[in-house]
C-alpha positions in Angstrom: 105.5 102.1 95.2 106.6 98.4 95.5 105.1 97.6 92.1 106.8 100.6 90.5 110.2 99.0 91.1 111.7 102.4 92.2 110.7 104.2 89.0 109.6 107.1 91.1 113.2 107.8 91.9 114.1 108.2 88.2 111.1 110.1 86.9 110.6 113.8 87.7 107.3 113.9 89.6 106.0 117.3 90.7 103.0 118.4 92.7 101.7 121.9 92.2 98.8 123.6 93.9 98.5 126.4 91.3 98.5 126.4 87.5 101.0 129.3 87.6 103.5 127.0 89.3 102.9 124.3 86.6 103.4 126.9 83.8 106.7 128.0 85.4 108.0 124.5 85.5 107.1 123.4 81.9 108.2 124.8 78.6 105.3 126.3 76.6 105.8 123.9 73.6 105.6 120.7 75.8 102.9 118.2 75.0 100.4 117.8 77.9 98.3 114.7 78.3 95.6 114.0 80.9 94.7 110.4 81.9 91.1 109.7 81.0 89.7 106.2 81.1 87.3 107.1 78.2 89.7 108.8 75.9 90.0 107.7 72.3 93.8 108.0 72.2 95.7 105.2 74.0 98.9 106.0 75.7 100.8 103.7 73.3 99.9 106.0 70.4 101.1 109.2 72.1 104.5 110.6 71.1 106.6 110.1 74.2 109.9 110.9 72.3 109.2 114.7 72.7 109.1 116.3 76.2 105.7 115.6 77.6 103.7 116.0 80.8 101.2 113.5 82.1 98.5 114.9 84.4 96.7 112.5 86.6 93.6 113.4 88.6 92.4 111.7 91.8 90.7 108.3 91.6 87.2 109.5 92.7 86.8 112.7 90.6 89.5 112.5 87.9 91.4 115.5 86.6 90.1 119.0 87.0 88.2 121.0 84.3 91.3 123.2 83.8 93.6 120.2 83.4 91.2 118.8 80.8 91.2 122.1 78.9 95.0 122.3 78.8 95.7 118.7 77.8 95.0 116.0 75.2 93.2 113.1 76.8 94.8 109.7 76.7 93.6 106.3 77.9 95.7 104.0 80.1 93.9 100.7 79.9 93.9 98.3 82.8 
């Protein structure tokens, strides 16, 4: 939180337990990206000018299978 310099107060962050809740929040035409360390597409090449959602899984197991099916994988290099 400290390193983010309060960005979390300006970016809409949502936590949803069910995919039906996610579907209700986001427009159908929205681009979905899932963070994947091994993805070929780097985050700097994604089109962030259009409405987009970034799905991030947990550190130990990554994103779920369903999240990967719904989204294009992008890499966020260290």
